[in-house]
mmCIF file of the N, C-alpha and C atoms, coordinates in Angstrom:
data_MODEL
# 
_entry.id   MODEL 
# 
loop_
_atom_site.group_PDB 
_atom_site.id 
_atom_site.type_symbol 
_atom_site.label_atom_id 
_atom_site.label_alt_id 
_atom_site.label_comp_id 
_atom_site.label_asym_id 
_atom_site.label_entity_id 
_atom_site.label_seq_id 
_atom_site.pdbx_PDB_ins_code 
_atom_site.Cartn_x 
_atom_site.Cartn_y 
_atom_site.Cartn_z 
_atom_site.occupancy 
_atom_site.B_iso_or_equiv 
_atom_site.pdbx_formal_charge 
_atom_site.auth_seq_id 
_atom_site.auth_comp_id 
_atom_site.auth_asym_id 
_atom_site.auth_atom_id 
_atom_site.pdbx_PDB_model_num 
ATOM 1   N N  . MET A 1 1  ? 0.822  -1.193 0.000   1.00 0.00 ? 1  MET A N  1 
ATOM 2   C CA . MET A 1 1  ? 0.000  0.000  0.000   1.00 0.00 ? 1  MET A CA 1 
ATOM 3   C C  . MET A 1 1  ? 0.867  1.258  0.000   1.00 0.00 ? 1  MET A C  1 
ATOM 4   N N  . ILE A 1 2  ? 1.935  1.272  0.798   1.00 0.00 ? 2  ILE A N  1 
ATOM 5   C CA . ILE A 1 2  ? 2.819  2.433  0.861   1.00 0.00 ? 2  ILE A CA 1 
ATOM 6   C C  . ILE A 1 2  ? 3.520  2.634  -0.483  1.00 0.00 ? 2  ILE A C  1 
ATOM 7   N N  . ILE A 1 3  ? 3.943  1.538  -1.104  1.00 0.00 ? 3  ILE A N  1 
ATOM 8   C CA . ILE A 1 3  ? 4.620  1.629  -2.401  1.00 0.00 ? 3  ILE A CA 1 
ATOM 9   C C  . ILE A 1 3  ? 3.654  2.139  -3.461  1.00 0.00 ? 3  ILE A C  1 
ATOM 10  N N  . LYS A 1 4  ? 2.417  1.686  -3.421  1.00 0.00 ? 4  LYS A N  1 
ATOM 11  C CA . LYS A 1 4  ? 1.416  2.130  -4.384  1.00 0.00 ? 4  LYS A CA 1 
ATOM 12  C C  . LYS A 1 4  ? 1.176  3.634  -4.245  1.00 0.00 ? 4  LYS A C  1 
ATOM 13  N N  . ASN A 1 5  ? 1.054  4.130  -3.023  1.00 0.00 ? 5  ASN A N  1 
ATOM 14  C CA . ASN A 1 5  ? 0.863  5.561  -2.789  1.00 0.00 ? 5  ASN A CA 1 
ATOM 15  C C  . ASN A 1 5  ? 2.107  6.349  -3.200  1.00 0.00 ? 5  ASN A C  1 
ATOM 16  N N  . LEU A 1 6  ? 3.278  5.774  -2.959  1.00 0.00 ? 6  LEU A N  1 
ATOM 17  C CA . LEU A 1 6  ? 4.522  6.427  -3.338  1.00 0.00 ? 6  LEU A CA 1 
ATOM 18  C C  . LEU A 1 6  ? 4.600  6.581  -4.854  1.00 0.00 ? 6  LEU A C  1 
ATOM 19  N N  . ASN A 1 7  ? 4.222  5.536  -5.592  1.00 0.00 ? 7  ASN A N  1 
ATOM 20  C CA . ASN A 1 7  ? 4.222  5.609  -7.053  1.00 0.00 ? 7  ASN A CA 1 
ATOM 21  C C  . ASN A 1 7  ? 3.234  6.658  -7.554  1.00 0.00 ? 7  ASN A C  1 
ATOM 22  N N  . LYS A 1 8  ? 2.079  6.752  -6.938  1.00 0.00 ? 8  LYS A N  1 
ATOM 23  C CA . LYS A 1 8  ? 1.104  7.773  -7.317  1.00 0.00 ? 8  LYS A CA 1 
ATOM 24  C C  . LYS A 1 8  ? 1.660  9.165  -7.052  1.00 0.00 ? 8  LYS A C  1 
ATOM 25  N N  . ASN A 1 9  ? 2.328  9.338  -5.917  1.00 0.00 ? 9  ASN A N  1 
ATOM 26  C CA . ASN A 1 9  ? 2.909  10.643 -5.586  1.00 0.00 ? 9  ASN A CA 1 
ATOM 27  C C  . ASN A 1 9  ? 4.024  11.020 -6.569  1.00 0.00 ? 9  ASN A C  1 
ATOM 28  N N  . ILE A 1 10 ? 4.839  10.051 -6.939  1.00 0.00 ? 10 ILE A N  1 
ATOM 29  C CA . ILE A 1 10 ? 5.907  10.307 -7.911  1.00 0.00 ? 10 ILE A CA 1 
ATOM 30  C C  . ILE A 1 10 ? 5.306  10.679 -9.255  1.00 0.00 ? 10 ILE A C  1 
ATOM 31  N N  . LEU A 1 11 ? 4.308  9.945  -9.687  1.00 0.00 ? 11 LEU A N  1 
ATOM 32  C CA . LEU A 1 11 ? 3.652  10.221 -10.960 1.00 0.00 ? 11 LEU A CA 1 
ATOM 33  C C  . LEU A 1 11 ? 2.996  11.603 -10.933 1.00 0.00 ? 11 LEU A C  1 
ATOM 34  N N  . LEU A 1 12 ? 2.333  11.938 -9.851  1.00 0.00 ? 12 LEU A N  1 
ATOM 35  C CA . LEU A 1 12 ? 1.698  13.247 -9.718  1.00 0.00 ? 12 LEU A CA 1 
ATOM 36  C C  . LEU A 1 12 ? 2.748  14.361 -9.747  1.00 0.00 ? 12 LEU A C  1 
ATOM 37  N N  . THR A 1 13 ? 3.854  14.165 -9.048  1.00 0.00 ? 13 THR A N  1 
ATOM 38  C CA . THR A 1 13 ? 4.925  15.165 -9.019  1.00 0.00 ? 13 THR A CA 1 
ATOM 39  C C  . THR A 1 13 ? 5.532  15.354 -10.405 1.00 0.00 ? 13 THR A C  1 
ATOM 40  N N  . LEU A 1 14 ? 5.790  14.272 -11.120 1.00 0.00 ? 14 LEU A N  1 
ATOM 41  C CA . LEU A 1 14 ? 6.346  14.369 -12.467 1.00 0.00 ? 14 LEU A CA 1 
ATOM 42  C C  . LEU A 1 14 ? 5.372  15.043 -13.428 1.00 0.00 ? 14 LEU A C  1 
ATOM 43  N N  . THR A 1 15 ? 4.114  14.700 -13.319 1.00 0.00 ? 15 THR A N  1 
ATOM 44  C CA . THR A 1 15 ? 3.093  15.310 -14.181 1.00 0.00 ? 15 THR A CA 1 
ATOM 45  C C  . THR A 1 15 ? 2.989  16.804 -13.913 1.00 0.00 ? 15 THR A C  1 
ATOM 46  N N  . LEU A 1 16 ? 2.958  17.184 -12.667 1.00 0.00 ? 16 LEU A N  1 
ATOM 47  C CA . LEU A 1 16 ? 2.871  18.592 -12.298 1.00 0.00 ? 16 LEU A CA 1 
ATOM 48  C C  . LEU A 1 16 ? 4.116  19.352 -12.757 1.00 0.00 ? 16 LEU A C  1 
ATOM 49  N N  . THR A 1 17 ? 5.286  18.749 -12.606 1.00 0.00 ? 17 THR A N  1 
ATOM 50  C CA . THR A 1 17 ? 6.530  19.382 -13.044 1.00 0.00 ? 17 THR A CA 1 
ATOM 51  C C  . THR A 1 17 ? 6.527  19.589 -14.551 1.00 0.00 ? 17 THR A C  1 
ATOM 52  N N  . LEU A 1 18 ? 6.091  18.592 -15.296 1.00 0.00 ? 18 LEU A N  1 
ATOM 53  C CA . LEU A 1 18 ? 6.028  18.704 -16.744 1.00 0.00 ? 18 LEU A CA 1 
ATOM 54  C C  . LEU A 1 18 ? 5.032  19.783 -17.152 1.00 0.00 ? 18 LEU A C  1 
ATOM 55  N N  . PHE A 1 19 ? 3.883  19.799 -16.530 1.00 0.00 ? 19 PHE A N  1 
ATOM 56  C CA . PHE A 1 19 ? 2.851  20.795 -16.831 1.00 0.00 ? 19 PHE A CA 1 
ATOM 57  C C  . PHE A 1 19 ? 3.362  22.211 -16.580 1.00 0.00 ? 19 PHE A C  1 
ATOM 58  N N  . LEU A 1 20 ? 4.000  22.438 -15.440 1.00 0.00 ? 20 LEU A N  1 
ATOM 59  C CA . LEU A 1 20 ? 4.498  23.764 -15.107 1.00 0.00 ? 20 LEU A CA 1 
ATOM 60  C C  . LEU A 1 20 ? 5.673  24.166 -15.987 1.00 0.00 ? 20 LEU A C  1 
ATOM 61  N N  . SER A 1 21 ? 6.489  23.221 -16.405 1.00 0.00 ? 21 SER A N  1 
ATOM 62  C CA . SER A 1 21 ? 7.624  23.544 -17.264 1.00 0.00 ? 21 SER A CA 1 
ATOM 63  C C  . SER A 1 21 ? 7.169  23.976 -18.650 1.00 0.00 ? 21 SER A C  1 
ATOM 64  N N  . MET A 1 22 ? 5.990  23.531 -19.081 1.00 0.00 ? 22 MET A N  1 
ATOM 65  C CA . MET A 1 22 ? 5.471  23.958 -20.379 1.00 0.00 ? 22 MET A CA 1 
ATOM 66  C C  . MET A 1 22 ? 5.221  25.456 -20.380 1.00 0.00 ? 22 MET A C  1 
ATOM 67  N N  . PHE A 1 23 ? 4.826  26.043 -19.258 1.00 0.00 ? 23 PHE A N  1 
ATOM 68  C CA . PHE A 1 23 ? 4.556  27.470 -19.193 1.00 0.00 ? 23 PHE A CA 1 
ATOM 69  C C  . PHE A 1 23 ? 5.832  28.294 -19.321 1.00 0.00 ? 23 PHE A C  1 
ATOM 70  N N  . SER A 1 24 ? 6.966  27.727 -18.989 1.00 0.00 ? 24 SER A N  1 
ATOM 71  C CA . SER A 1 24 ? 8.212  28.472 -19.142 1.00 0.00 ? 24 SER A CA 1 
ATOM 72  C C  . SER A 1 24 ? 8.607  28.583 -20.609 1.00 0.00 ? 24 SER A C  1 
ATOM 73  N N  . LEU A 1 25 ? 8.006  27.784 -21.477 1.00 0.00 ? 25 LEU A N  1 
ATOM 74  C CA . LEU A 1 25 ? 8.297  27.841 -22.903 1.00 0.00 ? 25 LEU A CA 1 
ATOM 75  C C  . LEU A 1 25 ? 7.435  28.874 -23.617 1.00 0.00 ? 25 LEU A C  1 
ATOM 76  N N  . ILE A 1 26 ? 6.399  29.363 -22.943 1.00 0.00 ? 26 ILE A N  1 
ATOM 77  C CA . ILE A 1 26 ? 5.474  30.325 -23.529 1.00 0.00 ? 26 ILE A CA 1 
ATOM 78  C C  . ILE A 1 26 ? 5.899  31.725 -23.109 1.00 0.00 ? 26 ILE A C  1 
ATOM 79  N N  . GLU A 1 27 ? 6.015  32.630 -24.076 1.00 0.00 ? 27 GLU A N  1 
ATOM 80  C CA . GLU A 1 27 ? 6.363  34.009 -23.763 1.00 0.00 ? 27 GLU A CA 1 
ATOM 81  C C  . GLU A 1 27 ? 5.098  34.820 -23.537 1.00 0.00 ? 27 GLU A C  1 
ATOM 82  N N  . PHE A 1 28 ? 5.061  35.503 -22.430 1.00 0.00 ? 28 PHE A N  1 
ATOM 83  C CA . PHE A 1 28 ? 3.963  36.408 -22.144 1.00 0.00 ? 28 PHE A CA 1 
ATOM 84  C C  . PHE A 1 28 ? 4.496  37.830 -22.233 1.00 0.00 ? 28 PHE A C  1 
ATOM 85  N N  . THR A 1 29 ? 3.845  38.671 -23.021 1.00 0.00 ? 29 THR A N  1 
ATOM 86  C CA . THR A 1 29 ? 4.271  40.057 -23.123 1.00 0.00 ? 29 THR A CA 1 
ATOM 87  C C  . THR A 1 29 ? 3.261  40.931 -22.408 1.00 0.00 ? 29 THR A C  1 
ATOM 88  N N  . ALA A 1 30 ? 3.772  41.868 -21.640 1.00 0.00 ? 30 ALA A N  1 
ATOM 89  C CA . ALA A 1 30 ? 2.908  42.725 -20.846 1.00 0.00 ? 30 ALA A CA 1 
ATOM 90  C C  . ALA A 1 30 ? 2.238  43.799 -21.693 1.00 0.00 ? 30 ALA A C  1 
ATOM 91  N N  . SER A 1 31 ? 2.898  44.227 -22.753 1.00 0.00 ? 31 SER A N  1 
ATOM 92  C CA . SER A 1 31 ? 2.311  45.272 -23.582 1.00 0.00 ? 31 SER A CA 1 
ATOM 93  C C  . SER A 1 31 ? 2.529  44.953 -25.052 1.00 0.00 ? 31 SER A C  1 
ATOM 94  N N  . ALA A 1 32 ? 1.621  45.452 -25.863 1.00 0.00 ? 32 ALA A N  1 
ATOM 95  C CA . ALA A 1 32 ? 1.703  45.216 -27.301 1.00 0.00 ? 32 ALA A CA 1 
ATOM 96  C C  . ALA A 1 32 ? 2.737  46.151 -27.919 1.00 0.00 ? 32 ALA A C  1 
ATOM 97  N N  . VAL A 1 33 ? 3.239  45.756 -29.074 1.00 0.00 ? 33 VAL A N  1 
ATOM 98  C CA . VAL A 1 33 ? 4.184  46.587 -29.810 1.00 0.00 ? 33 VAL A CA 1 
ATOM 99  C C  . VAL A 1 33 ? 3.407  47.453 -30.780 1.00 0.00 ? 33 VAL A C  1 
ATOM 100 N N  . ASN A 1 34 ? 3.698  48.739 -30.787 1.00 0.00 ? 34 ASN A N  1 
ATOM 101 C CA . ASN A 1 34 ? 3.058  49.654 -31.720 1.00 0.00 ? 34 ASN A CA 1 
ATOM 102 C C  . ASN A 1 34 ? 3.985  49.878 -32.906 1.00 0.00 ? 34 ASN A C  1 
ATOM 103 N N  . LYS A 1 35 ? 3.437  49.800 -34.099 1.00 0.00 ? 35 LYS A N  1 
ATOM 104 C CA . LYS A 1 35 ? 4.204  49.990 -35.325 1.00 0.00 ? 35 LYS A CA 1 
ATOM 105 C C  . LYS A 1 35 ? 3.501  51.025 -36.174 1.00 0.00 ? 35 LYS A C  1 
ATOM 106 N N  . THR A 1 36 ? 4.235  52.053 -36.612 1.00 0.00 ? 36 THR A N  1 
ATOM 107 C CA . THR A 1 36 ? 3.687  53.097 -37.466 1.00 0.00 ? 36 THR A CA 1 
ATOM 108 C C  . THR A 1 36 ? 4.352  53.002 -38.827 1.00 0.00 ? 36 THR A C  1 
ATOM 109 N N  . GLU A 1 37 ? 3.559  53.179 -39.865 1.00 0.00 ? 37 GLU A N  1 
ATOM 110 C CA . GLU A 1 37 ? 4.098  53.083 -41.217 1.00 0.00 ? 37 GLU A CA 1 
ATOM 111 C C  . GLU A 1 37 ? 5.192  54.115 -41.448 1.00 0.00 ? 37 GLU A C  1 
ATOM 112 N N  . ILE A 1 38 ? 6.084  53.781 -42.338 1.00 0.00 ? 38 ILE A N  1 
ATOM 113 C CA . ILE A 1 38 ? 7.171  54.684 -42.708 1.00 0.00 ? 38 ILE A CA 1 
ATOM 114 C C  . ILE A 1 38 ? 7.029  55.007 -44.185 1.00 0.00 ? 38 ILE A C  1 
ATOM 115 N N  . GLU A 1 39 ? 6.870  56.291 -44.501 1.00 0.00 ? 39 GLU A N  1 
ATOM 116 C CA . GLU A 1 39 ? 6.793  56.712 -45.901 1.00 0.00 ? 39 GLU A CA 1 
ATOM 117 C C  . GLU A 1 39 ? 8.201  56.760 -46.482 1.00 0.00 ? 39 GLU A C  1 
ATOM 118 N N  . SER A 1 40 ? 8.429  56.491 -47.642 1.00 0.00 ? 40 SER A N  1 
ATOM 119 C CA . SER A 1 40 ? 7.482  56.155 -48.666 1.00 0.00 ? 40 SER A CA 1 
ATOM 120 C C  . SER A 1 40 ? 7.296  54.638 -48.720 1.00 0.00 ? 40 SER A C  1 
ATOM 121 N N  . ASN A 1 41 ? 6.081  54.214 -48.496 1.00 0.00 ? 41 ASN A N  1 
ATOM 122 C CA . ASN A 1 41 ? 5.751  52.792 -48.580 1.00 0.00 ? 41 ASN A CA 1 
ATOM 123 C C  . ASN A 1 41 ? 4.679  52.578 -49.644 1.00 0.00 ? 41 ASN A C  1 
ATOM 124 N N  . ASN A 1 42 ? 4.850  53.253 -50.750 1.00 0.00 ? 42 ASN A N  1 
ATOM 125 C CA . ASN A 1 42 ? 3.870  53.189 -51.833 1.00 0.00 ? 42 ASN A CA 1 
ATOM 126 C C  . ASN A 1 42 ? 4.116  52.032 -52.795 1.00 0.00 ? 42 ASN A C  1 
ATOM 127 N N  . ARG A 1 43 ? 5.171  51.274 -52.564 1.00 0.00 ? 43 ARG A N  1 
ATOM 128 C CA . ARG A 1 43 ? 5.466  50.111 -53.404 1.00 0.00 ? 43 ARG A CA 1 
ATOM 129 C C  . ARG A 1 43 ? 5.763  48.911 -52.507 1.00 0.00 ? 43 ARG A C  1 
ATOM 130 N N  . HIS A 1 44 ? 5.573  47.730 -53.043 1.00 0.00 ? 44 HIS A N  1 
ATOM 131 C CA . HIS A 1 44 ? 5.840  46.495 -52.302 1.00 0.00 ? 44 HIS A CA 1 
ATOM 132 C C  . HIS A 1 44 ? 7.279  46.454 -51.791 1.00 0.00 ? 44 HIS A C  1 
ATOM 133 N N  . ALA A 1 45 ? 8.203  46.919 -52.594 1.00 0.00 ? 45 ALA A N  1 
ATOM 134 C CA . ALA A 1 45 ? 9.619  46.895 -52.211 1.00 0.00 ? 45 ALA A CA 1 
ATOM 135 C C  . ALA A 1 45 ? 9.913  47.796 -51.004 1.00 0.00 ? 45 ALA A C  1 
ATOM 136 N N  . ASN A 1 46 ? 9.064  48.784 -50.752 1.00 0.00 ? 46 ASN A N  1 
ATOM 137 C CA . ASN A 1 46 ? 9.269  49.713 -49.635 1.00 0.00 ? 46 ASN A CA 1 
ATOM 138 C C  . ASN A 1 46 ? 8.268  49.477 -48.510 1.00 0.00 ? 46 ASN A C  1 
ATOM 139 N N  . ALA A 1 47 ? 7.666  48.332 -48.471 1.00 0.00 ? 47 ALA A N  1 
ATOM 140 C CA . ALA A 1 47 ? 6.620  48.053 -47.485 1.00 0.00 ? 47 ALA A CA 1 
ATOM 141 C C  . ALA A 1 47 ? 7.161  48.111 -46.063 1.00 0.00 ? 47 ALA A C  1 
ATOM 142 N N  . THR A 1 48 ? 6.343  48.618 -45.158 1.00 0.00 ? 48 THR A N  1 
ATOM 143 C CA . THR A 1 48 ? 6.683  48.631 -43.744 1.00 0.00 ? 48 THR A CA 1 
ATOM 144 C C  . THR A 1 48 ? 6.464  47.222 -43.197 1.00 0.00 ? 48 THR A C  1 
ATOM 145 N N  . VAL A 1 49 ? 7.498  46.658 -42.579 1.00 0.00 ? 49 VAL A N  1 
ATOM 146 C CA . VAL A 1 49 ? 7.408  45.292 -42.037 1.00 0.00 ? 49 VAL A CA 1 
ATOM 147 C C  . VAL A 1 49 ? 6.638  45.321 -40.723 1.00 0.00 ? 49 VAL A C  1 
ATOM 148 N N  . THR A 1 50 ? 5.720  44.368 -40.565 1.00 0.00 ? 50 THR A N  1 
ATOM 149 C CA . THR A 1 50 ? 4.952  44.268 -39.327 1.00 0.00 ? 50 THR A CA 1 
ATOM 150 C C  . THR A 1 50 ? 4.659  42.802 -39.039 1.00 0.00 ? 50 THR A C  1 
ATOM 151 N N  . TYR A 1 51 ? 4.056  42.541 -37.915 1.00 0.00 ? 51 TYR A N  1 
ATOM 152 C CA . TYR A 1 51 ? 3.710  41.184 -37.509 1.00 0.00 ? 51 TYR A CA 1 
ATOM 153 C C  . TYR A 1 51 ? 2.264  41.164 -37.028 1.00 0.00 ? 51 TYR A C  1 
ATOM 154 N N  . ASP A 1 52 ? 1.653  39.995 -36.997 1.00 0.00 ? 52 ASP A N  1 
ATOM 155 C CA . ASP A 1 52 ? 0.221  39.902 -36.711 1.00 0.00 ? 52 ASP A CA 1 
ATOM 156 C C  . ASP A 1 52 ? -0.153 40.285 -35.287 1.00 0.00 ? 52 ASP A C  1 
ATOM 157 N N  . ASP A 1 53 ? 0.800  40.318 -34.359 1.00 0.00 ? 53 ASP A N  1 
ATOM 158 C CA . ASP A 1 53 ? 0.453  40.690 -32.990 1.00 0.00 ? 53 ASP A CA 1 
ATOM 159 C C  . ASP A 1 53 ? 0.859  42.130 -32.653 1.00 0.00 ? 53 ASP A C  1 
ATOM 160 N N  . TYR A 1 54 ? 1.168  42.950 -33.675 1.00 0.00 ? 54 TYR A N  1 
ATOM 161 C CA . TYR A 1 54 ? 1.508  44.357 -33.483 1.00 0.00 ? 54 TYR A CA 1 
ATOM 162 C C  . TYR A 1 54 ? 0.261  45.219 -33.683 1.00 0.00 ? 54 TYR A C  1 
ATOM 163 N N  . ASN A 1 55 ? 0.231  46.358 -33.015 1.00 0.00 ? 55 ASN A N  1 
ATOM 164 C CA . ASN A 1 55 ? -0.774 47.387 -33.288 1.00 0.00 ? 55 ASN A CA 1 
ATOM 165 C C  . ASN A 1 55 ? -0.198 48.260 -34.396 1.00 0.00 ? 55 ASN A C  1 
ATOM 166 N N  . ASN A 1 56 ? -0.866 48.297 -35.534 1.00 0.00 ? 56 ASN A N  1 
ATOM 167 C CA . ASN A 1 56 ? -0.345 49.001 -36.699 1.00 0.00 ? 56 ASN A CA 1 
ATOM 168 C C  . ASN A 1 56 ? -1.095 50.307 -36.929 1.00 0.00 ? 56 ASN A C  1 
ATOM 169 N N  . TYR A 1 57 ? -0.326 51.377 -37.129 1.00 0.00 ? 57 TYR A N  1 
ATOM 170 C CA . TYR A 1 57 ? -0.898 52.698 -37.338 1.00 0.00 ? 57 TYR A CA 1 
ATOM 171 C C  . TYR A 1 57 ? -0.353 53.285 -38.627 1.00 0.00 ? 57 TYR A C  1 
ATOM 172 N N  . GLY A 1 58 ? -1.184 54.040 -39.295 1.00 0.00 ? 58 GLY A N  1 
ATOM 173 C CA . GLY A 1 58 ? -0.759 54.706 -40.511 1.00 0.00 ? 58 GLY A CA 1 
ATOM 174 C C  . GLY A 1 58 ? -1.812 55.694 -40.961 1.00 0.00 ? 58 GLY A C  1 
ATOM 175 N N  . VAL A 1 59 ? -1.476 56.442 -42.004 1.00 0.00 ? 59 VAL A N  1 
ATOM 176 C CA . VAL A 1 59 ? -2.379 57.455 -42.533 1.00 0.00 ? 59 VAL A CA 1 
ATOM 177 C C  . VAL A 1 59 ? -2.454 57.287 -44.035 1.00 0.00 ? 59 VAL A C  1 
ATOM 178 N N  . ILE A 1 60 ? -3.656 57.247 -44.538 1.00 0.00 ? 60 ILE A N  1 
ATOM 179 C CA . ILE A 1 60 ? -3.857 57.314 -45.984 1.00 0.00 ? 60 ILE A CA 1 
ATOM 180 C C  . ILE A 1 60 ? -4.181 58.777 -46.254 1.00 0.00 ? 60 ILE A C  1 
ATOM 181 N N  . SER A 1 61 ? -3.217 59.469 -46.871 1.00 0.00 ? 61 SER A N  1 
ATOM 182 C CA . SER A 1 61 ? -3.312 60.926 -46.969 1.00 0.00 ? 61 SER A CA 1 
ATOM 183 C C  . SER A 1 61 ? -4.243 61.418 -48.065 1.00 0.00 ? 61 SER A C  1 
ATOM 184 N N  . SER A 1 62 ? -4.559 60.574 -49.035 1.00 0.00 ? 62 SER A N  1 
ATOM 185 C CA . SER A 1 62 ? -5.490 60.986 -50.087 1.00 0.00 ? 62 SER A CA 1 
ATOM 186 C C  . SER A 1 62 ? -6.109 59.736 -50.702 1.00 0.00 ? 62 SER A C  1 
ATOM 187 N N  . THR A 1 63 ? -7.054 59.924 -51.601 1.00 0.00 ? 63 THR A N  1 
ATOM 188 C CA . THR A 1 63 ? -7.684 58.782 -52.253 1.00 0.00 ? 63 THR A CA 1 
ATOM 189 C C  . THR A 1 63 ? -6.753 58.090 -53.226 1.00 0.00 ? 63 THR A C  1 
ATOM 190 N N  . THR A 1 64 ? -5.650 58.734 -53.559 1.00 0.00 ? 64 THR A N  1 
ATOM 191 C CA . THR A 1 64 ? -4.683 58.120 -54.487 1.00 0.00 ? 64 THR A CA 1 
ATOM 192 C C  . THR A 1 64 ? -3.452 57.566 -53.749 1.00 0.00 ? 64 THR A C  1 
ATOM 193 N N  . ASP A 1 65 ? -3.399 57.763 -52.415 1.00 0.00 ? 65 ASP A N  1 
ATOM 194 C CA . ASP A 1 65 ? -2.265 57.260 -51.646 1.00 0.00 ? 65 ASP A CA 1 
ATOM 195 C C  . ASP A 1 65 ? -2.318 55.740 -51.577 1.00 0.00 ? 65 ASP A C  1 
ATOM 196 N N  . ILE A 1 66 ? -1.231 55.084 -51.930 1.00 0.00 ? 66 ILE A N  1 
ATOM 197 C CA . ILE A 1 66 ? -1.129 53.627 -51.880 1.00 0.00 ? 66 ILE A CA 1 
ATOM 198 C C  . ILE A 1 66 ? -0.123 53.283 -50.793 1.00 0.00 ? 66 ILE A C  1 
ATOM 199 N N  . ASP A 1 67 ? -0.526 52.491 -49.833 1.00 0.00 ? 67 ASP A N  1 
ATOM 200 C CA . ASP A 1 67 ? 0.367  52.098 -48.746 1.00 0.00 ? 67 ASP A CA 1 
ATOM 201 C C  . ASP A 1 67 ? 0.474  50.586 -48.683 1.00 0.00 ? 67 ASP A C  1 
ATOM 202 N N  . TRP A 1 68 ? 1.690  50.097 -48.503 1.00 0.00 ? 68 TRP A N  1 
ATOM 203 C CA . TRP A 1 68 ? 1.966  48.666 -48.359 1.00 0.00 ? 68 TRP A CA 1 
ATOM 204 C C  . TRP A 1 68 ? 2.462  48.387 -46.961 1.00 0.00 ? 68 TRP A C  1 
ATOM 205 N N  . TRP A 1 69 ? 2.060  47.271 -46.407 1.00 0.00 ? 69 TRP A N  1 
ATOM 206 C CA . TRP A 1 69 ? 2.580  46.789 -45.125 1.00 0.00 ? 69 TRP A CA 1 
ATOM 207 C C  . TRP A 1 69 ? 3.274  45.494 -45.386 1.00 0.00 ? 69 TRP A C  1 
# 
């Protein structure tokens, strides 16, 4: 009975350790990154680089202004 409980405790400890170690692999950021367009970005070759988790800001200055991200 003692050995059976000991094995359960070892298994529980290993499982908990593995579970908690997974969280150390995840990055948590406290604040979002803000990205503002840089002119001239009117062509694909001059596009402002951004990522899907950034807050992106820019201005379309006229109806003919073309902006690339």
